[in-house]
KEKEPA-979145 format. One record per residue (C-alpha): residue in three letters; x, y, z. Coordinates in steps of 0.02 Angstrom, whole numbers. Example, Ala and Ser with C-alpha at 12.3 -4.5 7.8 and 13.67 -1.06 7.14 Angstrom:
<residuo=ALA&xx=615&yy=-225&zz=390>
<residuo=SER&xx=684&yy=-53&zz=357>
//
This chain:
<residuo=MET&xx=0&yy=0&zz=0>
<residuo=TYR&xx=143&yy=116&zz=44>
<residuo=ILE&xx=219&yy=84&zz=-127>
<residuo=SER&xx=52&yy=123&zz=-211>
<residuo=ILE&xx=39&yy=291&zz=-121>
<residuo=VAL&xx=217&yy=336&zz=-170>
<residuo=LYS&xx=182&yy=283&zz=-348>
<residuo=TRP&xx=24&yy=389&zz=-351>
<residuo=LEU&xx=115&yy=541&zz=-278>
<residuo=PHE&xx=256&yy=521&zz=-402>
<residuo=THR&xx=134&yy=507&zz=-547>
<residuo=THR&xx=34&yy=658&zz=-486>
<residuo=VAL&xx=188&yy=767&zz=-459>
<residuo=LEU&xx=257&yy=715&zz=-628>
<residuo=ALA&xx=93&yy=758&zz=-711>
<residuo=LEU&xx=89&yy=927&zz=-625>
<residuo=VAL&xx=269&yy=963&zz=-674>
<residuo=VAL&xx=237&yy=912&zz=-854>
<residuo=SER&xx=78&yy=1017&zz=-856>
<residuo=ALA&xx=171&yy=1166&zz=-784>
<residuo=LEU&xx=310&yy=1146&zz=-911>
<residuo=LEU&xx=184&yy=1132&zz=-1052>
<residuo=LEU&xx=91&yy=1286&zz=-987>
<residuo=ALA&xx=254&yy=1382&zz=-968>
<residuo=GLY&xx=309&yy=1329&zz=-1140>
<residuo=PHE&xx=142&yy=1381&zz=-1212>
<residuo=LEU&xx=148&yy=1548&zz=-1121>
<residuo=VAL&xx=328&yy=1580&zz=-1173>
<residuo=SER&xx=293&yy=1535&zz=-1353>
<residuo=HIS&xx=148&yy=1656&zz=-1356>
<residuo=VAL&xx=240&yy=1796&zz=-1265>
<residuo=PHE&xx=418&yy=1788&zz=-1328>
<residuo=PHE&xx=389&yy=1740&zz=-1508>
<residuo=ALA&xx=284&yy=1814&zz=-1646>
<residuo=THR&xx=141&yy=1699&zz=-1697>
<residuo=SER&xx=110&yy=1776&zz=-1868>
<residuo=ASP&xx=219&yy=1792&zz=-2022>
<residuo=THR&xx=109&yy=1920&zz=-2107>
<residuo=PRO&xx=195&yy=2092&zz=-2111>
<residuo=GLU&xx=80&yy=2234&zz=-2063>
<residuo=THR&xx=93&yy=2408&zz=-1986>
<residuo=VAL&xx=-37&yy=2447&zz=-1855>
<residuo=ASP&xx=-64&yy=2609&zz=-1756>
<residuo=VAL&xx=-148&yy=2593&zz=-1586>
<residuo=ARG&xx=-205&yy=2742&zz=-1483>
<residuo=VAL&xx=-196&yy=2728&zz=-1293>
<residuo=GLU&xx=-298&yy=2862&zz=-1207>
<residuo=GLN&xx=-242&yy=2943&zz=-1045>
<residuo=GLY&xx=-318&yy=2845&zz=-900>
<residuo=GLU&xx=-384&yy=2706&zz=-1012>
<residuo=PRO&xx=-404&yy=2539&zz=-922>
<residuo=PHE&xx=-271&yy=2411&zz=-965>
<residuo=ALA&xx=-402&yy=2282&zz=-1015>
<residuo=SER&xx=-471&yy=2405&zz=-1143>
<residuo=VAL&xx=-296&yy=2429&zz=-1215>
<residuo=VAL&xx=-269&yy=2242&zz=-1228>
<residuo=ARG&xx=-436&yy=2222&zz=-1316>
<residuo=LYS&xx=-381&yy=2350&zz=-1446>
<residuo=LEU&xx=-218&yy=2256&zz=-1471>
<residuo=SER&xx=-312&yy=2094&zz=-1495>
<residuo=GLU&xx=-440&yy=2168&zz=-1614>
<residuo=ARG&xx=-301&yy=2244&zz=-1721>
<residuo=LYS&xx=-211&yy=2074&zz=-1718>
<residuo=VAL&xx=-57&yy=2148&zz=-1635>
<residuo=ILE&xx=-64&yy=2009&zz=-1503>
<residuo=PRO&xx=-128&yy=1831&zz=-1531>
<residuo=ASP&xx=-210&yy=1797&zz=-1363>
<residuo=GLU&xx=-294&yy=1929&zz=-1255>
<residuo=ARG&xx=-303&yy=1822&zz=-1095>
<residuo=LEU&xx=-122&yy=1765&zz=-1102>
<residuo=PHE&xx=-63&yy=1943&zz=-1131>
<residuo=LEU&xx=-164&yy=2002&zz=-981>
<residuo=LEU&xx=-94&yy=1861&zz=-875>
<residuo=TRP&xx=85&yy=1900&zz=-926>
<residuo=ALA&xx=62&yy=2085&zz=-889>
<residuo=LYS&xx=-9&yy=2046&zz=-716>
<residuo=LEU&xx=129&yy=1922&zz=-676>
<residuo=THR&xx=262&yy=2052&zz=-720>
<residuo=GLY&xx=170&yy=2200&zz=-642>
<residuo=ALA&xx=170&yy=2290&zz=-809>
<residuo=GLU&xx=-16&yy=2322&zz=-820>
<residuo=LYS&xx=-1&yy=2478&zz=-710>
<residuo=LYS&xx=153&yy=2547&zz=-795>
<residuo=ILE&xx=100&yy=2580&zz=-973>
<residuo=HIS&xx=103&yy=2755&zz=-1051>
<residuo=TRP&xx=-34&yy=2836&zz=-1151>
<residuo=GLY&xx=-3&yy=2893&zz=-1329>
<residuo=VAL&xx=-7&yy=2826&zz=-1507>
<residuo=TYR&xx=99&yy=2672&zz=-1540>
<residuo=ARG&xx=151&yy=2601&zz=-1708>
<residuo=PHE&xx=180&yy=2414&zz=-1715>
<residuo=ASP&xx=265&yy=2336&zz=-1864>
<residuo=ALA&xx=193&yy=2161&zz=-1854>
<residuo=PRO&xx=236&yy=2023&zz=-1830>
<residuo=LEU&xx=302&yy=2067&zz=-1657>
<residuo=PRO&xx=322&yy=1957&zz=-1502>
<residuo=PRO&xx=191&yy=2007&zz=-1372>
<residuo=ARG&xx=334&yy=2033&zz=-1249>
<residuo=GLU&xx=401&yy=2171&zz=-1363>
<residuo=VAL&xx=227&yy=2248&zz=-1377>
<residuo=LEU&xx=213&yy=2256&zz=-1187>
<residuo=HIS&xx=390&yy=2324&zz=-1172>
<residuo=ARG&xx=349&yy=2468&zz=-1291>
<residuo=LEU&xx=193&yy=2512&zz=-1193>
<residuo=VAL&xx=289&yy=2512&zz=-1028>
<residuo=MET&xx=436&yy=2611&zz=-1098>
<residuo=GLY&xx=321&yy=2737&zz=-1185>
<residuo=LYS&xx=399&yy=2704&zz=-1356>
<residuo=GLN&xx=265&yy=2801&zz=-1446>
<residuo=MET&xx=249&yy=2844&zz=-1628>
<residuo=PHE&xx=334&yy=3011&zz=-1664>
<residuo=LEU&xx=310&yy=3122&zz=-1816>
<residuo=THR&xx=465&yy=3220&zz=-1862>
<residuo=VAL&xx=450&yy=3389&zz=-1947>
<residuo=THR&xx=578&yy=3521&zz=-1992>
<residuo=ILE&xx=514&yy=3700&zz=-1984>
<residuo=PRO&xx=619&yy=3799&zz=-2109>
<residuo=GLU&xx=698&yy=3964&zz=-2059>
<residuo=GLY&xx=595&yy=4112&zz=-2114>
<residuo=PHE&xx=428&yy=4023&zz=-2111>
<residuo=THR&xx=280&yy=4128&zz=-2053>
<residuo=THR&xx=153&yy=4063&zz=-1929>
<residuo=LYS&xx=35&yy=4028&zz=-2075>
<residuo=ASP&xx=173&yy=3935&zz=-2167>
<residuo=ILE&xx=199&yy=3827&zz=-2013>
<residuo=ALA&xx=12&yy=3793&zz=-2001>
<residuo=ASP&xx=8&yy=3741&zz=-2184>
<residuo=LEU&xx=157&yy=3625&zz=-2164>
<residuo=LEU&xx=89&yy=3540&zz=-2007>
<residuo=ALA&xx=-79&yy=3516&zz=-2093>
<residuo=LYS&xx=5&yy=3443&zz=-2247>
<residuo=MET&xx=97&yy=3319&zz=-2138>
<residuo=GLN&xx=-63&yy=3279&zz=-2042>
<residuo=ILE&xx=18&yy=3333&zz=-1879>
<residuo=ALA&xx=-104&yy=3474&zz=-1838>
<residuo=ASP&xx=-263&yy=3554&zz=-1899>
<residuo=ARG&xx=-222&yy=3717&zz=-1989>
<residuo=GLU&xx=-367&yy=3819&zz=-1921>
<residuo=LYS&xx=-346&yy=3754&zz=-1745>
<residuo=PHE&xx=-162&yy=3795&zz=-1750>
<residuo=LEU&xx=-195&yy=3974&zz=-1807>
<residuo=ALA&xx=-334&yy=3992&zz=-1677>
<residuo=ALA&xx=-214&yy=3933&zz=-1541>
<residuo=ALA&xx=-82&yy=4054&zz=-1604>
<residuo=ALA&xx=-205&yy=4197&zz=-1577>
<residuo=ASP&xx=-277&yy=4133&zz=-1412>
<residuo=PRO&xx=-262&yy=4274&zz=-1282>
<residuo=GLU&xx=-239&yy=4151&zz=-1138>
<residuo=LEU&xx=-97&yy=4062&zz=-1228>
<residuo=LEU&xx=-16&yy=4226&zz=-1277>
<residuo=ALA&xx=-27&yy=4288&zz=-1098>
<residuo=SER&xx=57&yy=4129&zz=-1035>
<residuo=LEU&xx=200&yy=4163&zz=-1156>
<residuo=LYS&xx=204&yy=4349&zz=-1110>
<residuo=LEU&xx=167&yy=4390&zz=-1292>
<residuo=GLN&xx=-6&yy=4464&zz=-1266>
<residuo=ASP&xx=48&yy=4629&zz=-1347>
<residuo=LYS&xx=152&yy=4548&zz=-1485>
<residuo=GLY&xx=81&yy=4384&zz=-1551>
<residuo=VAL&xx=182&yy=4226&zz=-1587>
<residuo=GLU&xx=251&yy=4281&zz=-1755>
<residuo=GLY&xx=439&yy=4286&zz=-1737>
<residuo=TYR&xx=438&yy=4184&zz=-1577>
<residuo=LEU&xx=416&yy=4007&zz=-1646>
<residuo=PHE&xx=593&yy=3943&zz=-1671>
<residuo=PRO&xx=629&yy=3857&zz=-1837>
<residuo=ASN&xx=702&yy=3686&zz=-1797>
<residuo=THR&xx=671&yy=3499&zz=-1813>
<residuo=TYR&xx=536&yy=3438&zz=-1693>
<residuo=GLN&xx=458&yy=3272&zz=-1645>
<residuo=PHE&xx=274&yy=3270&zz=-1604>
<residuo=THR&xx=157&yy=3126&zz=-1567>
<residuo=PRO&xx=-14&yy=3117&zz=-1654>
<residuo=MET&xx=-88&yy=3164&zz=-1485>
<residuo=THR&xx=11&yy=3325&zz=-1469>
<residuo=SER&xx=-115&yy=3468&zz=-1475>
<residuo=GLU&xx=-96&yy=3626&zz=-1577>
<residuo=LYS&xx=-73&yy=3725&zz=-1416>
<residuo=GLU&xx=63&yy=3607&zz=-1358>
<residuo=ILE&xx=155&yy=3624&zz=-1524>
<residuo=ILE&xx=156&yy=3813&zz=-1507>
<residuo=LEU&xx=215&yy=3802&zz=-1326>
<residuo=MET&xx=357&yy=3685&zz=-1376>
<residuo=MET&xx=415&yy=3799&zz=-1518>
<residuo=ALA&xx=401&yy=3955&zz=-1411>
<residuo=GLU&xx=501&yy=3871&zz=-1273>
<residuo=GLU&xx=635&yy=3822&zz=-1399>
<residuo=PHE&xx=642&yy=4004&zz=-1456>
<residuo=ARG&xx=663&yy=4063&zz=-1276>
<residuo=LYS&xx=799&yy=3935&zz=-1240>
<residuo=VAL&xx=897&yy=3977&zz=-1398>
<residuo=SER&xx=873&yy=4166&zz=-1407>
<residuo=GLU&xx=888&yy=4219&zz=-1225>
<residuo=PRO&xx=1078&yy=4195&zz=-1213>
<residuo=ILE&xx=1097&yy=4304&zz=-1369>
<residuo=LEU&xx=969&yy=4436&zz=-1323>
<residuo=SER&xx=1046&yy=4451&zz=-1150>
<residuo=GLN&xx=1199&yy=4523&zz=-1235>
<residuo=HIS&xx=1094&yy=4670&zz=-1296>
<residuo=ASP&xx=1167&yy=4814&zz=-1196>
<residuo=GLY&xx=1051&yy=4949&zz=-1263>
<residuo=THR&xx=1181&yy=5033&zz=-1375>
<residuo=LEU&xx=1074&yy=4994&zz=-1528>
<residuo=GLU&xx=926&yy=5088&zz=-1454>
<residuo=LEU&xx=810&yy=4945&zz=-1502>
<residuo=SER&xx=701&yy=4839&zz=-1388>
<residuo=SER&xx=713&yy=4649&zz=-1392>
<residuo=HIS&xx=550&yy=4645&zz=-1489>
<residuo=GLU&xx=622&yy=4766&zz=-1617>
<residuo=ILE&xx=779&yy=4660&zz=-1629>
<residuo=ILE&xx=672&yy=4508&zz=-1672>
<residuo=THR&xx=573&yy=4612&zz=-1795>
<residuo=LEU&xx=733&yy=4669&zz=-1881>
<residuo=ALA&xx=800&yy=4490&zz=-1879>
<residuo=SER&xx=643&yy=4431&zz=-1968>
<residuo=ILE&xx=669&yy=4559&zz=-2107>
<residuo=ILE&xx=851&yy=4507&zz=-2124>
<residuo=GLU&xx=793&yy=4326&zz=-2134>
<residuo=LYS&xx=677&yy=4365&zz=-2278>
<residuo=GLU&xx=803&yy=4472&zz=-2371>
<residuo=THR&xx=944&yy=4343&zz=-2383>
<residuo=ALA&xx=981&yy=4159&zz=-2358>
<residuo=VAL&xx=1169&yy=4186&zz=-2363>
<residuo=ASP&xx=1243&yy=4187&zz=-2189>
<residuo=ALA&xx=1389&yy=4298&zz=-2239>
<residuo=GLU&xx=1268&yy=4432&zz=-2300>
<residuo=ARG&xx=1161&yy=4442&zz=-2145>
<residuo=PRO&xx=1273&yy=4566&zz=-2051>
<residuo=LEU&xx=1283&yy=4672&zz=-2210>
<residuo=ILE&xx=1094&yy=4675&zz=-2232>
<residuo=SER&xx=1081&yy=4716&zz=-2047>
<residuo=ALA&xx=1203&yy=4861&zz=-2069>
<residuo=VAL&xx=1099&yy=4934&zz=-2210>
<residuo=PHE&xx=943&yy=4936&zz=-2104>
<residuo=HIS&xx=1032&yy=5001&zz=-1949>
<residuo=ASN&xx=1111&yy=5141&zz=-2053>
<residuo=ARG&xx=941&yy=5186&zz=-2125>
<residuo=LEU&xx=859&yy=5186&zz=-1955>
<residuo=ASN&xx=994&yy=5299&zz=-1887>
<residuo=ARG&xx=969&yy=5420&zz=-2032>
<residuo=LYS&xx=778&yy=5414&zz=-2018>
<residuo=MET&xx=768&yy=5340&zz=-2192>
<residuo=PRO&xx=625&yy=5220&zz=-2235>
<residuo=LEU&xx=682&yy=5039&zz=-2239>
<residuo=GLN&xx=600&yy=5006&zz=-2409>
<residuo=SER&xx=598&yy=4818&zz=-2386>
<residuo=ASP&xx=489&yy=4720&zz=-2507>
<residuo=PRO&xx=461&yy=4572&zz=-2389>
<residuo=THR&xx=379&yy=4684&zz=-2260>
<residuo=VAL&xx=257&yy=4748&zz=-2391>
<residuo=ILE&xx=218&yy=4571&zz=-2447>
<residuo=TYR&xx=186&yy=4516&zz=-2269>
<residuo=GLY&xx=55&yy=4651&zz=-2246>
<residuo=LEU&xx=-41&yy=4602&zz=-2403>
<residuo=LYS&xx=-196&yy=4494&zz=-2384>
<residuo=GLU&xx=-156&yy=4405&zz=-2546>
<residuo=PHE&xx=8&yy=4395&zz=-2643>
<residuo=ASP&xx=23&yy=4313&zz=-2814>
<residuo=GLY&xx=212&yy=4335&zz=-2831>
<residuo=ASN&xx=204&yy=4505&zz=-2915>
<residuo=LEU&xx=237&yy=4656&zz=-2804>
<residuo=THR&xx=145&yy=4797&zz=-2893>
<residuo=ARG&xx=168&yy=4986&zz=-2888>
<residuo=LYS&xx=-2&yy=4999&zz=-2805>
<residuo=ALA&xx=53&yy=4882&zz=-2666>
<residuo=LEU&xx=205&yy=4990&zz=-2634>
<residuo=ARG&xx=97&yy=5146&zz=-2626>
<residuo=ASP&xx=-41&yy=5075&zz=-2515>
<residuo=PHE&xx=-21&yy=5121&zz=-2334>
<residuo=HIS&xx=-22&yy=4986&zz=-2201>
<residuo=PRO&xx=84&yy=4961&zz=-2043>
<residuo=TYR&xx=202&yy=4842&zz=-2132>
<residuo=ASN&xx=234&yy=4948&zz=-2286>
<residuo=THR&xx=410&yy=5009&zz=-2249>
<residuo=TYR&xx=404&yy=5117&zz=-2406>
<residuo=GLN&xx=269&yy=5220&zz=-2322>
<residuo=ILE&xx=308&yy=5210&zz=-2135>
<residuo=SER&xx=460&yy=5269&zz=-2041>
<residuo=GLY&xx=559&yy=5146&zz=-1938>
<residuo=LEU&xx=520&yy=4963&zz=-1911>
<residuo=PRO&xx=350&yy=4880&zz=-1938>
<residuo=PRO&xx=252&yy=4838&zz=-1780>
<residuo=GLY&xx=314&yy=4658&zz=-1769>
<residuo=PRO&xx=411&yy=4516&zz=-1850>
<residuo=ILE&xx=364&yy=4460&zz=-2026>
<residuo=CYS&xx=425&yy=4281&zz=-2003>
<residuo=ASN&xx=512&yy=4168&zz=-1879>
<residuo=PRO&xx=698&yy=4207&zz=-1897>
<residuo=SER&xx=849&yy=4096&zz=-1879>
<residuo=LEU&xx=978&yy=4117&zz=-1741>
<residuo=ALA&xx=1099&yy=4183&zz=-1873>
<residuo=SER&xx=979&yy=4326&zz=-1916>
<residuo=ILE&xx=952&yy=4368&zz=-1732>
<residuo=LYS&xx=1140&yy=4378&zz=-1707>
<residuo=ALA&xx=1155&yy=4486&zz=-1863>
<residuo=ALA&xx=1020&yy=4604&zz=-1801>
<residuo=LEU&xx=1119&yy=4627&zz=-1641>
<residuo=ARG&xx=1289&yy=4637&zz=-1725>
<residuo=PRO&xx=1280&yy=4733&zz=-1890>
<residuo=ALA&xx=1437&yy=4744&zz=-1995>
<residuo=ASP&xx=1534&yy=4906&zz=-1980>
<residuo=VAL&xx=1502&yy=4966&zz=-2159>
<residuo=PRO&xx=1425&yy=5125&zz=-2231>
<residuo=TYR&xx=1302&yy=5039&zz=-2347>
<residuo=LEU&xx=1127&yy=5109&zz=-2371>
<residuo=PHE&xx=1068&yy=5007&zz=-2519>
<residuo=PHE&xx=1074&yy=4831&zz=-2590>
<residuo=VAL&xx=1006&yy=4747&zz=-2745>
<residuo=SER&xx=987&yy=4565&zz=-2793>
<residuo=LYS&xx=1116&yy=4496&zz=-2914>
<residuo=ASN&xx=995&yy=4357&zz=-2964>
<residuo=ASP&xx=1108&yy=4221&zz=-2895>
<residuo=GLY&xx=1051&yy=4226&zz=-2714>
<residuo=THR&xx=1175&yy=4362&zz=-2666>
<residuo=HIS&xx=1167&yy=4553&zz=-2667>
<residuo=GLN&xx=1272&yy=4702&zz=-2718>
<residuo=PHE&xx=1287&yy=4835&zz=-2583>
<residuo=SER&xx=1308&yy=5021&zz=-2609>
<residuo=LYS&xx=1337&yy=5171&zz=-2496>
<residuo=ASP&xx=1256&yy=5302&zz=-2608>
<residuo=LEU&xx=1105&yy=5312&zz=-2724>
<residuo=GLU&xx=1205&yy=5343&zz=-2883>
<residuo=THR&xx=1308&yy=5186&zz=-2860>
<residuo=HIS&xx=1154&yy=5089&zz=-2811>
<residuo=ASN&xx=1058&yy=5143&zz=-2966>
<residuo=GLN&xx=1203&yy=5086&zz=-3074>
<residuo=ALA&xx=1197&yy=4917&zz=-2985>
<residuo=VAL&xx=1010&yy=4907&zz=-3019>
<residuo=ARG&xx=1040&yy=4943&zz=-3205>
<residuo=THR&xx=1171&yy=4804&zz=-3208>
<residuo=HIS&xx=1077&yy=4671&zz=-3113>
<residuo=GLN&xx=894&yy=4719&zz=-3133>
<residuo=PRO&xx=878&yy=4803&zz=-3305>
<residuo=VAL&xx=694&yy=4757&zz=-3328>
<residuo=ARG&xx=652&yy=4823&zz=-3157>
<residuo=GLU&xx=748&yy=4983&zz=-3190>
<residuo=VAL&xx=644&yy=5017&zz=-3346>
<residuo=ARG&xx=483&yy=4992&zz=-3251>
<residuo=ARG&xx=537&yy=5115&zz=-3117>
<residuo=ALA&xx=622&yy=5243&zz=-3228>
<residuo=ASN&xx=485&yy=5372&zz=-3212>
<residuo=ARG&xx=462&yy=5362&zz=-3024>
<residuo=LYS&xx=485&yy=5521&zz=-2923>
<residuo=ARG&xx=570&yy=5429&zz=-2780>
<residuo=PRO&xx=735&yy=5341&zz=-2743>
<residuo=THR&xx=756&yy=5166&zz=-2814>
<residuo=PRO&xx=709&yy=5037&zz=-2682>
<residuo=LEU&xx=831&yy=4925&zz=-2592>
<residuo=ARG&xx=792&yy=4774&zz=-2698>
//
């Protein structure tokens, strides 16, 4: 009888061990190895505060994981069910469920990368983000004009134009338009403050006016070596109480622009028409690069008052009107003919 009991115990224990091993093997095979060979990209959105069971159901329905119950069991055994992060996740199936859970716990969300070019206006940024399906254009522009948001950025009297730093950013599909603006404005603050802090007041321009001037420099040239020269022209004109006569400022103030800057547009008065106003326009006309901000603060020590495009991306600079007009005849003959009968100095460009 004793032998029978031992035999029964041995058989029972062996059966339990084998069952446990089979269960462990089954669990491991379903957790550590992909169960599908079909390649597929699946995006899954995890809401903030969403129950873990709901997340697992989504993963199962989208065929990211093969077995909902085993995935739940594995997450509970490892304590991972309370550690996942909300966001949008992209899974390139087939993936082992263990890797799926690891990504949720580590917060390895799907990021959308976008490069905001230097010199883009706020509307340009809105258009680009909408094109890349990162943000809604109208919501972005509404957020950019939101008084509460502007007050939080201390830009209530200025607006965000000029204060959204051009750079490469990574956003998730859940990043709101407001959050995008806050991130770009914070990047501007972080990058520009060390430079603007060097402003000792000798230029007799406020920080806002420096950014405004930097935005004009940005629109006038893409050549880094020219930025201090362009800056010098505008500083010299400001010091002499001469109008800036900058085409990009006029264009910025137009409701519509088809690529042709007309005589009428140059004559029409508005706050950004630097052919008609004295001094700087009321605010930036784009979001300038760090190089343009530096140039606005540190103009070259040159006597230039004029410049004209040489049609190769660079400009010819002149210190007097006679020399400038000769440069215009050389580089812009068609433009010179059009303006021959004007009773005013030839513009900068």
